[in-house]
C-alpha positions as CSV (number, residue, x, y, z in Angstrom):
1,M,20.2,-6.8,36.1
2,S,17.6,-4.0,36.7
3,L,14.6,-4.4,38.8
4,N,12.6,-3.4,35.6
5,A,13.9,-6.7,33.9
6,L,12.6,-8.7,36.9
7,S,9.3,-6.9,36.8
8,T,8.9,-7.5,33.1
9,A,9.8,-11.2,33.3
10,T,7.4,-11.7,36.2
11,A,4.6,-9.9,34.3
12,G,5.5,-12.0,31.2
13,L,5.3,-15.3,33.1
14,A,1.8,-14.3,34.3
15,A,0.6,-13.2,30.9
16,T,2.0,-16.4,29.3
17,Q,0.4,-18.7,32.0
18,A,-2.9,-17.0,31.3
19,A,-2.6,-17.5,27.5
20,I,-1.6,-21.2,28.0
21,N,-4.7,-21.6,30.2
22,V,-6.9,-20.2,27.3
23,V,-5.2,-22.5,24.7
24,S,-5.7,-25.5,27.1
25,Q,-9.4,-24.5,27.4
26,N,-9.7,-24.4,23.7
27,V,-8.2,-27.9,23.2
28,A,-10.3,-29.3,25.9
29,N,-13.5,-28.1,24.3
30,A,-12.5,-28.7,20.7
31,G,-15.5,-31.2,20.3
32,T,-18.0,-29.3,22.5
33,A,-21.0,-28.1,20.5
34,G,-21.5,-24.4,20.4
35,Y,-18.0,-23.6,21.9
36,V,-16.4,-20.7,20.3
37,K,-12.6,-20.3,20.2
38,R,-11.1,-18.0,22.8
39,T,-8.2,-15.6,22.4
40,L,-6.4,-13.6,25.0
41,S,-5.0,-10.2,24.2
42,T,-2.1,-8.6,26.0
43,V,-1.5,-4.9,27.0
44,A,1.8,-3.1,27.2
45,T,2.5,-1.5,30.5
46,G,5.3,0.2,32.5
47,T,7.9,2.8,31.6
48,N,8.3,2.9,27.8
49,N,5.9,0.1,27.5
50,S,8.6,-2.3,28.8
51,G,6.0,-4.5,30.8
52,V,3.0,-6.6,29.8
53,A,-0.4,-7.4,31.2
54,T,-3.2,-9.7,30.4
55,G,-6.2,-8.1,28.5
56,A,-9.6,-9.4,27.8
57,I,-10.6,-12.9,26.9
58,T,-12.5,-12.7,23.5
59,R,-14.5,-15.1,21.4
60,S,-13.1,-15.4,18.0
61,F,-15.8,-15.7,15.3
62,D,-17.0,-14.1,12.1
63,A,-20.1,-12.1,12.9
64,A,-21.3,-12.2,9.3
65,A,-20.9,-15.9,9.1
66,L,-23.0,-16.3,12.2
67,K,-25.7,-14.2,10.7
68,Q,-25.7,-16.3,7.6
69,L,-25.8,-19.5,9.6
70,R,-29.0,-18.3,11.3
71,L,-30.5,-17.3,8.0
72,E,-29.8,-20.6,6.5
73,T,-31.0,-22.5,9.6
74,S,-34.3,-20.8,9.4
75,G,-34.5,-21.5,5.5
76,A,-33.6,-25.2,6.0
77,A,-36.2,-25.7,8.7
78,Y,-38.8,-24.0,6.4
79,T,-37.9,-26.1,3.4
80,S,-37.6,-29.4,5.2
81,T,-41.0,-28.9,6.9
82,K,-42.7,-28.2,3.6
83,A,-40.9,-31.0,1.7
84,G,-42.1,-33.6,4.3
85,I,-45.7,-32.7,3.9
86,A,-45.4,-32.4,0.0
87,S,-44.0,-36.0,0.0
88,Q,-47.0,-37.2,2.0
89,L,-49.4,-35.4,-0.4
90,D,-47.7,-37.0,-3.4
91,A,-48.0,-40.4,-1.8
92,L,-51.6,-39.7,-1.0
93,F,-52.7,-38.7,-4.6
94,G,-50.5,-41.5,-6.1
95,A,-48.1,-41.8,-9.0
96,P,-49.5,-40.6,-12.3
97,G,-51.0,-43.3,-14.3
98,S,-50.7,-46.0,-11.6
99,A,-53.7,-48.1,-11.0
100,A,-53.8,-47.1,-7.3
101,A,-53.7,-43.3,-8.0
102,L,-56.9,-41.2,-8.2
103,D,-56.8,-41.0,-12.1
104,G,-56.1,-44.8,-12.2
105,T,-59.2,-45.5,-10.2
106,L,-61.1,-42.9,-12.4
107,N,-60.0,-44.7,-15.5
108,T,-61.1,-48.0,-14.2
109,F,-64.5,-46.4,-13.6
110,T,-64.7,-44.9,-17.1
111,Q,-63.7,-48.1,-18.8
112,S,-66.4,-50.0,-17.0
113,L,-68.9,-47.5,-18.4
114,Q,-67.6,-48.3,-21.9
115,E,-68.1,-51.9,-21.3
116,L,-71.6,-51.2,-20.1
117,S,-72.5,-49.1,-23.1
118,A,-71.2,-52.1,-25.3
119,N,-73.4,-54.6,-23.2
120,P,-76.2,-52.6,-21.7
121,T,-78.3,-55.8,-20.8
122,S,-75.6,-57.2,-18.5
123,A,-76.6,-56.9,-14.9
124,A,-73.0,-57.7,-14.0
125,A,-71.8,-54.8,-16.0
126,R,-74.2,-52.4,-14.3
127,T,-73.1,-53.7,-10.9
128,T,-69.4,-53.2,-11.8
129,V,-70.0,-49.6,-12.9
130,L,-71.6,-48.9,-9.4
131,S,-68.8,-50.8,-7.7
132,N,-66.1,-48.8,-9.4
133,A,-68.0,-45.6,-8.9
134,S,-68.2,-46.4,-5.2
135,A,-64.4,-47.2,-5.1
136,L,-63.7,-43.8,-6.7
137,A,-65.9,-41.9,-4.2
138,S,-64.4,-43.8,-1.3
139,Q,-60.8,-43.0,-2.5
140,I,-61.7,-39.2,-2.8
141,N,-63.3,-39.4,0.6
142,G,-60.1,-41.1,2.1
143,A,-57.7,-38.6,0.4
144,A,-59.8,-35.7,1.6
145,N,-59.8,-36.9,5.2
146,A,-56.1,-37.5,5.0
147,V,-55.5,-33.9,3.9
148,Q,-57.5,-32.7,6.9
149,N,-55.5,-35.1,9.2
150,L,-52.4,-33.5,7.8
151,R,-53.8,-30.1,8.6
152,T,-54.6,-31.2,12.1
153,G,-51.2,-32.6,12.6
154,V,-49.6,-29.2,11.4
155,E,-51.9,-27.4,13.8
156,A,-50.7,-29.6,16.7
157,Q,-47.1,-29.1,15.6
158,L,-47.6,-25.3,15.4
159,G,-48.6,-25.4,19.1
160,T,-45.6,-27.5,20.1
161,D,-43.0,-25.4,18.2
162,T,-44.6,-22.1,19.6
163,R,-44.2,-23.3,23.1
164,S,-40.5,-24.3,22.4
165,A,-39.9,-20.9,20.7
166,S,-41.4,-19.1,23.7
167,T,-39.1,-21.1,26.0
168,L,-36.0,-20.2,24.0
169,L,-37.0,-16.4,24.0
170,S,-37.2,-16.6,27.9
171,S,-33.8,-18.3,27.9
172,V,-32.3,-15.5,25.8
173,A,-33.6,-12.8,28.2
174,S,-32.3,-14.8,31.2
175,L,-28.9,-15.1,29.7
176,N,-28.9,-11.4,28.8
177,A,-29.5,-10.6,32.5
178,K,-26.7,-12.9,33.6
179,I,-24.3,-11.3,31.0
180,Q,-25.1,-7.9,32.3
181,N,-24.1,-9.0,35.9
182,T,-21.0,-11.1,35.1
183,T,-17.5,-9.5,35.3
184,D,-15.4,-12.7,34.9
185,A,-14.2,-13.0,31.4
186,A,-14.2,-16.7,31.1
187,S,-17.7,-17.0,32.6
188,L,-18.9,-14.2,30.3
189,A,-17.6,-16.0,27.2
190,D,-19.4,-19.2,28.4
191,L,-22.6,-17.4,28.7
192,Q,-22.3,-15.7,25.3
193,D,-21.8,-19.2,23.8
194,Q,-24.9,-20.4,25.4
195,R,-26.8,-17.4,24.2
196,D,-25.6,-17.8,20.7
197,Q,-26.7,-21.4,20.8
198,V,-30.1,-20.7,22.0
199,I,-30.6,-18.1,19.3
200,N,-29.4,-20.4,16.7
201,T,-31.9,-23.0,17.9
202,L,-34.6,-20.3,17.8
203,S,-33.9,-19.5,14.2
204,G,-35.0,-22.9,13.3
205,Y,-38.5,-22.0,14.4
206,M,-38.6,-18.5,12.9
207,D,-36.7,-15.9,11.1
208,V,-34.9,-13.8,13.7
209,Q,-32.2,-11.2,13.7
210,T,-30.3,-9.7,16.6
211,V,-29.0,-6.1,17.5
212,D,-26.1,-6.0,20.0
213,Q,-26.5,-3.5,22.8
214,R,-23.7,-1.5,24.6
215,D,-24.3,-3.4,27.8
216,G,-23.4,-6.8,26.2
217,T,-27.1,-7.9,25.8
218,V,-28.8,-8.4,22.5
219,S,-32.2,-7.7,21.2
220,V,-34.0,-10.3,19.1
221,L,-36.4,-9.3,16.4
222,T,-38.3,-11.1,13.6
223,R,-37.3,-10.0,10.2
224,S,-40.7,-8.3,9.9
225,G,-39.6,-5.9,12.7
226,V,-41.4,-7.4,15.9
227,T,-39.1,-7.1,18.8
228,L,-39.3,-10.4,20.9
229,V,-36.4,-9.9,23.4
230,D,-35.2,-6.6,24.7
231,R,-32.4,-7.1,27.1
232,G,-33.7,-8.9,30.1
233,S,-37.4,-8.9,28.9
234,A,-39.0,-11.4,26.4
235,A,-42.3,-11.8,24.7
236,V,-44.4,-14.7,25.6
237,L,-45.7,-16.8,22.7
238,T,-49.0,-18.7,22.9
239,F,-51.0,-20.8,20.3
240,D,-54.7,-21.2,20.8
241,G,-55.0,-24.4,18.8
242,H,-58.4,-25.6,17.6
243,G,-58.0,-29.4,17.6
244,S,-59.3,-31.3,14.7
245,L,-59.7,-29.2,11.6
246,N,-62.1,-29.5,8.7
247,P,-62.5,-28.0,5.3
248,N,-64.2,-25.0,6.7
249,S,-61.5,-24.2,9.3
250,T,-59.7,-21.0,8.0
251,Y,-57.5,-18.2,9.3
252,S,-58.9,-14.8,9.6
253,T,-57.5,-11.4,11.1
254,D,-61.0,-11.2,12.7
255,P,-60.7,-13.4,15.9
256,T,-64.5,-14.0,15.7
257,Q,-64.2,-15.5,12.2
258,R,-61.0,-17.5,12.7
259,T,-61.4,-21.2,13.1
260,V,-57.7,-22.2,13.3
261,G,-55.1,-21.4,16.0
262,T,-52.8,-18.4,15.6
263,I,-49.4,-17.4,17.3
264,T,-49.8,-14.5,19.7
265,A,-46.9,-12.6,21.1
266,T,-47.6,-11.0,24.4
267,L,-45.1,-8.2,25.0
268,P,-43.6,-7.2,28.3
269,G,-45.9,-4.1,28.4
270,G,-49.0,-6.1,27.8
271,G,-49.5,-5.5,24.1
272,K,-50.4,-8.3,21.9
273,I,-49.2,-9.1,18.3
274,D,-50.6,-11.7,16.0
275,L,-47.7,-13.5,14.5
276,G,-50.0,-15.8,12.6
277,A,-50.9,-12.9,10.3
278,P,-49.5,-13.2,6.6
279,G,-45.9,-12.0,6.6
280,A,-45.4,-11.7,10.3
281,I,-43.1,-14.9,10.3
282,R,-41.3,-15.4,7.0
283,S,-39.3,-18.5,7.5
284,G,-38.5,-21.4,9.9
285,S,-40.8,-24.3,10.8
286,L,-43.6,-21.9,12.1
287,A,-43.8,-20.0,8.8
288,A,-43.8,-23.4,7.0
289,G,-46.6,-24.7,9.2
290,I,-48.7,-21.7,8.7
291,E,-48.3,-21.8,5.0
292,L,-49.0,-25.6,4.9
293,R,-52.2,-25.3,7.1
294,D,-53.7,-22.1,5.5
295,Q,-52.5,-22.4,1.8
296,I,-50.9,-25.6,0.5
297,L,-53.2,-28.2,2.3
298,P,-56.4,-26.1,1.7
299,Q,-55.4,-25.9,-2.0
300,A,-55.1,-29.8,-2.0
301,Q,-58.6,-30.0,-0.4
302,R,-60.0,-27.7,-3.0
303,Q,-58.5,-29.9,-5.9
304,L,-60.3,-32.8,-4.3
305,D,-63.5,-30.9,-3.9
306,D,-63.3,-29.6,-7.5
307,L,-62.8,-33.2,-8.7
308,A,-65.7,-34.3,-6.7
309,G,-67.8,-31.4,-7.8
310,G,-66.8,-32.1,-11.5
311,L,-67.7,-35.8,-11.2
312,A,-71.1,-34.9,-9.8
313,S,-72.1,-32.0,-11.9
314,A,-70.7,-33.4,-15.3
315,L,-73.4,-36.1,-14.9
316,T,-76.3,-33.9,-13.8
317,N,-75.8,-30.5,-15.4
318,T,-76.5,-29.2,-18.9
319,S,-75.3,-25.9,-20.4
320,V,-77.7,-23.3,-21.9
321,G,-76.3,-20.8,-24.2
322,G,-77.2,-17.3,-25.0
323,T,-76.5,-14.8,-27.9
324,L,-74.3,-11.8,-28.1
325,N,-76.1,-8.8,-29.5
326,T,-73.8,-6.2,-31.0
327,T,-74.8,-2.8,-32.3
328,T,-72.5,0.0,-33.8
329,T,-73.5,3.7,-33.6
330,N,-71.3,6.4,-35.0
331,G,-68.4,4.0,-35.1
332,V,-68.9,2.9,-31.4
333,T,-69.7,-0.8,-30.9
334,A,-71.7,-1.9,-28.0
335,S,-72.7,-5.3,-27.0
336,D,-75.2,-7.1,-24.5
337,T,-76.3,-10.7,-24.2
338,T,-79.6,-12.5,-24.3
339,I,-80.3,-15.9,-22.6
340,T,-83.4,-17.9,-21.9
341,L,-83.3,-19.5,-18.5
342,P,-85.3,-22.6,-17.5
343,K,-86.1,-23.2,-13.8
344,M,-82.8,-23.0,-11.8
345,Q,-82.1,-24.9,-8.5
346,P,-79.8,-23.2,-5.8
347,G,-76.3,-23.2,-7.1
348,N,-77.1,-23.1,-10.7
349,S,-75.6,-20.1,-12.4
350,V,-75.6,-17.9,-15.4
351,T,-72.2,-16.4,-16.4
352,F,-71.2,-13.6,-18.9
353,Q,-68.1,-11.5,-19.5
354,V,-67.8,-7.7,-19.0
355,T,-65.0,-5.4,-20.0
356,D,-64.1,-3.3,-17.1
357,S,-62.7,0.3,-17.0
358,T,-59.1,-1.1,-17.3
359,N,-60.1,-3.1,-20.5
360,T,-59.8,-6.3,-18.4
361,V,-62.4,-8.9,-19.2
362,R,-64.1,-10.2,-16.0
363,N,-66.6,-13.0,-15.4
364,V,-69.9,-11.9,-13.9
365,T,-71.8,-14.8,-12.4
366,L,-75.3,-14.9,-11.1
367,V,-76.0,-17.8,-8.8
368,A,-79.5,-18.9,-7.9
369,S,-80.4,-19.1,-4.3
370,T,-83.3,-19.5,-1.9
371,T,-81.9,-18.1,1.2
372,Q,-79.1,-15.6,0.4
373,S,-80.1,-11.9,0.1
374,N,-80.1,-10.5,-3.5
375,G,-76.7,-9.1,-4.4
376,T,-74.7,-11.0,-1.9
377,I,-71.1,-11.1,-3.1
378,I,-69.7,-14.7,-2.8
379,P,-66.1,-14.5,-1.5
380,A,-63.4,-15.2,-4.1
381,G,-62.2,-18.3,-2.2
382,Q,-65.5,-20.0,-2.6
383,T,-66.1,-19.3,-6.3
384,T,-64.7,-20.8,-9.5
385,D,-63.1,-17.4,-10.7
386,A,-61.2,-15.6,-8.0
387,S,-60.8,-12.5,-10.2
388,G,-64.5,-12.3,-11.2
389,L,-67.7,-11.3,-9.6
390,T,-70.3,-13.8,-8.2
391,L,-73.7,-12.5,-7.0
392,T,-76.6,-14.3,-5.6
393,F,-80.3,-13.8,-6.6
394,N,-83.4,-15.2,-5.1
395,A,-84.7,-17.9,-7.6
396,S,-87.3,-19.5,-5.4
397,G,-90.1,-17.8,-7.2
398,G,-89.4,-19.5,-10.6
399,P,-88.6,-18.0,-14.0
400,T,-91.4,-15.5,-13.8
401,T,-89.5,-13.6,-11.0
402,Y,-86.1,-13.8,-12.5
403,F,-86.1,-10.4,-14.0
404,T,-87.1,-8.8,-10.8
405,Q,-84.8,-10.7,-8.6
406,I,-81.8,-10.4,-10.9
407,Q,-82.3,-6.7,-11.2
408,A,-82.6,-6.3,-7.6
409,A,-79.3,-8.1,-7.1
410,L,-77.6,-6.0,-9.7
411,N,-79.0,-2.8,-8.2
412,T,-77.7,-3.9,-4.7
413,F,-74.2,-4.5,-6.2
414,N,-74.1,-1.2,-8.3
415,S,-74.9,0.9,-5.1
416,D,-72.5,-1.0,-2.8
417,P,-69.2,0.6,-2.1
418,A,-67.8,-2.9,-2.4
419,S,-68.4,-2.7,-6.0
420,A,-65.7,-0.1,-6.6
421,P,-62.7,-2.5,-6.8
422,Y,-64.2,-4.5,-9.6
423,K,-64.1,-1.4,-11.9
424,L,-67.2,-2.7,-13.7
425,P,-69.7,-0.5,-15.5
426,A,-73.2,-0.5,-14.1
427,L,-74.8,-3.9,-14.6
428,G,-78.4,-4.2,-15.5
429,V,-81.0,-6.6,-17.1
430,T,-83.8,-6.1,-19.6
431,N,-87.0,-8.2,-19.2
432,G,-88.2,-10.5,-22.0
433,P,-91.0,-13.2,-22.3
434,A,-91.3,-15.3,-19.2
435,T,-93.4,-18.3,-18.4
436,A,-93.5,-20.8,-15.5
437,A,-91.0,-22.9,-17.6
438,N,-88.5,-20.3,-18.6
439,A,-87.5,-16.6,-18.8
440,T,-85.7,-14.6,-21.4
441,L,-83.4,-12.0,-20.2
442,T,-81.0,-9.5,-21.7
443,L,-78.0,-8.7,-19.5
444,T,-76.4,-5.3,-20.0
445,A,-73.3,-3.5,-18.8
446,G,-73.2,-0.1,-20.5
447,G,-72.6,-1.8,-23.8
448,R,-69.4,-3.5,-22.6
449,V,-70.6,-7.1,-22.5
450,A,-67.7,-9.3,-23.9
451,S,-69.4,-12.7,-24.4
452,A,-72.6,-14.5,-24.7
453,A,-74.0,-15.6,-21.5
454,T,-74.1,-19.3,-20.7
455,A,-76.0,-21.1,-17.8
456,S,-75.3,-24.3,-16.0
457,I,-78.6,-26.1,-15.0
458,T,-79.1,-29.2,-13.0
459,Q,-81.5,-31.5,-14.8
460,P,-82.6,-34.0,-12.1
461,T,-84.8,-32.5,-9.4
462,S,-83.8,-34.9,-6.7
463,P,-81.5,-37.9,-6.1
464,S,-84.4,-40.2,-6.8
465,D,-85.1,-38.6,-10.0
466,L,-83.2,-41.1,-12.3
467,T,-85.0,-40.6,-15.7
468,T,-86.4,-37.2,-16.0
469,G,-83.2,-35.5,-16.9
470,Y,-82.1,-38.0,-19.6
471,P,-79.2,-38.5,-20.3
472,Q,-78.2,-36.5,-17.2
473,L,-78.0,-38.7,-14.1
474,A,-77.4,-38.1,-10.5
475,L,-74.8,-41.0,-10.2
476,F,-72.9,-39.1,-7.4
477,T,-74.7,-37.3,-4.6
478,D,-73.8,-35.2,-1.5
479,V,-74.4,-37.3,1.6
480,S,-74.5,-35.4,4.8
481,A,-72.5,-36.6,7.8
482,A,-75.3,-36.1,10.3
483,P,-77.3,-39.3,10.9
484,P,-79.2,-40.5,9.2
485,P,-77.1,-40.0,6.0
486,T,-79.3,-38.0,3.7
487,P,-78.3,-37.8,0.0
488,R,-78.9,-34.6,-1.9
489,L,-78.1,-33.2,-5.4
490,F,-74.8,-31.6,-5.8
491,T,-75.6,-28.2,-7.4
492,G,-72.9,-25.9,-6.1
493,S,-75.4,-24.2,-3.8
494,F,-74.3,-21.4,-1.4
495,D,-77.5,-21.4,0.6
496,S,-75.9,-23.1,3.7
497,G,-72.4,-22.2,3.0
498,S,-70.5,-23.4,0.0
499,Q,-71.6,-26.8,-1.0
500,L,-68.4,-27.3,-2.8
501,T,-66.3,-26.8,0.3
502,G,-65.7,-30.3,1.8
503,F,-67.7,-32.1,-0.9
504,A,-64.9,-34.4,-1.3
505,Q,-65.5,-35.8,2.2
506,R,-69.2,-36.3,1.4
507,I,-69.3,-37.5,-2.3
508,S,-71.1,-40.9,-2.5
509,V,-72.8,-43.1,-5.0
510,N,-76.5,-42.3,-5.3
511,P,-78.2,-45.0,-3.1
512,A,-81.3,-44.8,-5.3
513,L,-79.2,-46.4,-8.1
514,S,-78.3,-49.3,-5.9
515,G,-82.0,-50.4,-5.9
516,D,-82.5,-49.7,-9.6
517,T,-79.4,-50.2,-11.7
518,T,-81.5,-50.2,-14.9
519,A,-81.4,-46.4,-14.7
520,L,-77.8,-46.7,-16.0
521,T,-79.0,-48.1,-19.3
522,A,-82.5,-46.5,-19.7
523,S,-83.1,-45.6,-23.4
524,S,-84.8,-42.3,-22.6
525,A,-86.7,-40.3,-20.0
526,T,-89.8,-42.4,-20.7
527,D,-88.4,-45.6,-22.0
528,K,-86.5,-47.9,-19.4
529,S,-85.5,-50.5,-22.0
530,A,-81.8,-51.2,-22.0
531,S,-79.6,-49.1,-24.3
532,G,-76.0,-48.2,-24.2
533,G,-76.6,-44.5,-25.0
534,R,-76.7,-43.3,-21.3
535,A,-73.6,-45.1,-20.3
536,Q,-71.8,-43.7,-23.3
537,A,-73.1,-40.2,-22.5
538,I,-71.8,-40.5,-19.0
539,F,-68.4,-41.7,-20.4
540,T,-68.2,-38.8,-22.7
541,A,-69.2,-36.3,-20.0
542,L,-66.3,-37.4,-17.9
543,T,-63.6,-37.9,-20.6
544,S,-64.4,-35.4,-23.3
545,A,-66.7,-32.7,-22.2
546,Q,-65.0,-29.6,-20.8
547,Q,-65.8,-28.5,-17.2
548,T,-64.7,-25.2,-15.6
549,F,-62.7,-25.8,-12.4
550,S,-61.9,-23.0,-9.9
551,S,-58.7,-21.0,-10.0
552,S,-58.4,-21.7,-6.2
553,S,-57.4,-25.2,-7.1
554,G,-54.1,-23.9,-8.5
555,I,-54.2,-26.1,-11.6
556,G,-53.5,-23.9,-14.7
557,G,-52.7,-20.8,-12.6
558,V,-54.5,-19.0,-9.8
559,S,-55.8,-15.9,-11.9
560,A,-58.6,-17.5,-14.0
561,P,-60.8,-20.6,-14.0
562,Y,-59.3,-23.7,-15.7
563,R,-61.2,-25.8,-18.2
564,A,-60.7,-29.5,-18.8
565,S,-62.5,-32.7,-18.8
566,V,-62.9,-34.5,-15.4
567,V,-60.4,-37.1,-16.4
568,G,-58.0,-34.5,-17.6
569,F,-58.3,-32.5,-14.4
570,A,-57.7,-35.6,-12.3
571,Q,-54.5,-36.2,-14.4
572,D,-53.5,-32.6,-13.9
573,V,-54.0,-32.7,-10.2
574,I,-51.9,-35.8,-9.7
575,A,-49.1,-34.3,-12.0
576,S,-49.2,-31.0,-10.1
577,Q,-48.9,-32.8,-6.7
578,G,-46.0,-34.8,-8.1
579,A,-44.3,-31.8,-9.5
580,A,-44.9,-29.8,-6.2
581,A,-43.2,-32.8,-4.2
582,S,-40.3,-32.9,-6.5
583,N,-39.7,-29.1,-6.5
584,A,-40.0,-29.1,-2.7
585,A,-37.4,-31.9,-2.3
586,A,-35.1,-30.2,-4.7
587,L,-35.5,-26.9,-2.9
588,D,-34.8,-28.6,0.4
589,D,-31.7,-30.4,-0.8
590,T,-30.4,-27.0,-2.1
591,Q,-31.1,-25.3,1.2
592,Q,-29.6,-28.1,3.2
593,T,-26.4,-27.7,1.2
594,A,-26.5,-24.0,1.9
595,L,-26.9,-24.7,5.6
596,S,-24.0,-27.1,5.5
597,T,-21.9,-24.5,3.8
598,A,-22.8,-21.8,6.3
599,Q,-22.1,-24.1,9.2
600,S,-18.6,-25.0,7.7
601,R,-17.8,-21.3,7.2
602,F,-18.8,-20.4,10.7
603,S,-16.8,-23.4,12.2
604,A,-13.7,-22.4,10.1
605,G,-13.6,-19.1,12.0
606,A,-15.1,-20.1,15.5
607,G,-14.2,-23.7,15.7
608,V,-10.9,-24.8,17.5
609,N,-8.1,-26.0,15.2
610,I,-6.0,-28.3,17.2
611,D,-2.9,-28.0,15.0
612,Q,-3.1,-24.2,15.3
613,E,-3.6,-24.4,19.1
614,M,-0.6,-26.8,19.4
615,S,1.5,-24.3,17.5
616,N,0.4,-21.5,19.8
617,L,1.1,-23.7,22.9
618,I,4.7,-24.3,21.6
619,A,5.2,-20.6,21.1
620,L,3.8,-19.8,24.5
621,Q,6.0,-22.4,26.2
622,T,9.0,-20.9,24.5
623,A,7.9,-17.5,25.9
624,Y,7.4,-18.9,29.2
625,G,10.9,-20.5,29.2
626,A,12.5,-17.3,28.3
627,N,10.8,-15.4,31.1
628,A,11.7,-18.2,33.5
629,R,15.4,-18.0,32.5
630,V,15.4,-14.3,33.4
631,L,14.0,-15.0,36.7
632,T,16.5,-17.9,37.2
633,A,19.3,-15.7,36.3
634,A,18.2,-13.1,38.8
635,R,18.0,-15.7,41.5
636,D,21.4,-16.9,40.8
637,M,22.8,-13.4,41.0
638,L,21.1,-12.8,44.3
639,N,22.5,-16.0,45.7
640,Q,26.0,-14.9,44.6
641,L,25.5,-11.6,46.2
642,L,24.4,-13.1,49.5
643,Q,27.4,-15.3,49.6
644,I,29.9,-12.6,49.3
């Protein structure tokens, strides 16, 4: 027997023993979370490759499956977070048609109005109307406060998740440094397992991707391209939470205007990136939290604000219509609109449509104000029509000044560079007869006016004015939170910020009616004798008359205002929330299934299969026995030689 055979057998024993150790380690860690199956490669050595040596211990997994697992983990955290809040919102608004839902409480209120119209002399019927109105206002208050509590909870959770994600980034960088300095194959595999587990956990908070480096480290980036970990250096994530949020709390890229927290990534070089900006984080619980706080929950607040505003204005406002004037010259048709405006209160408005340079019809709304500068453009998020134009004009001087003030507002807009995106022709106004009671105006836009103007005018002059605006009545008022509670008319004013924003928290039954319920059944502005006419008019205003609700509510689409009765809008809001919750739950179920599939796919390649490992162990034992027999034969031969 040659010495080469002995050398080969000895090397084979060593290689087989090392392989058996790897198999044993696999079997021992079959149930260990995050453990990836190891394999040991062998290398041919010696003359004519007659020998063998142990190679590297490698982790056996499918890189594509790992990438998919992280993608689905991120998506599942995103859909789960959204589905949880959507379910709470749905419960908050109630089941469509149920007595406890918003539309159920509204229906109870409108039914009591019908009963009052049929029995106007009943003091009990008048009291029931006010009681049901108060219950409706209280339910809207409670729902709106609950929405803001949800936003506050999401804000707090964003802070917690941000701290956790920052800790995980630091752990990845620390493991990268250890991997760089580790030469032992088994220890290296353990560290890589730990790093993968950390990154997998991180993907639940945000959408991340990794790039393998030549030195064994990985770089971690968001899918929008922000590098969070580069070898041994990691960005630090911080969240400047703002505590309790309110309807006016909004995100802005301008730090001086932002009133909610944002996620700031401080890079190793000192640079800062705002990860709370739209699109910076696209999935995971952090992305879901930002979307919930800044879009979904504010939209729910806007729905409640619109409902509250519709309730109040439907009972106090009257519509004034204008005429469309059309002329044709040499085959070219041009149009403008004439309207006679009475005295307007802050927030009252006149609206007409203009065809822009792209042949798109846009609403142009002029809002009365006493404090805003002429021509101030009201941001789209605060207006009824997000795609239209809303300008303020100073109406404090009464109808005799409307021509001058509206023309000044239109001139300001026409000369402002901010007017360019609207693509509107030059807006103008022509003066007509004016008295202290009303003013007649002709609104022009280069002959491209597309509809007759309409104005929304608040009839009562104050909450205590219960008869002047018959049949209009300030049944619901805006009660300030600051003590003492002071009721004021809801007119949609922009003089101290948008009155509509947060109105759902402040809507209340007019306290003046509590002391004079007979106003509910007054026969006219001058006759307080009981009649069912006013109660019937209020019922009709809520159940039949069409109101314009903002596109920001998301009901009927987000590109144009939505018209419906107040009762119809309430029903649509509840149905919308129910559908949103159902869709969110269905999407989450689908995503959880995708995550389970990804986990199974990854485990199939990276997990330990006991049967396969036992089969490998039997083969290795056979090989070990064969090598041992060679050495045993060599020992016996040497013993025989020594005995000669």
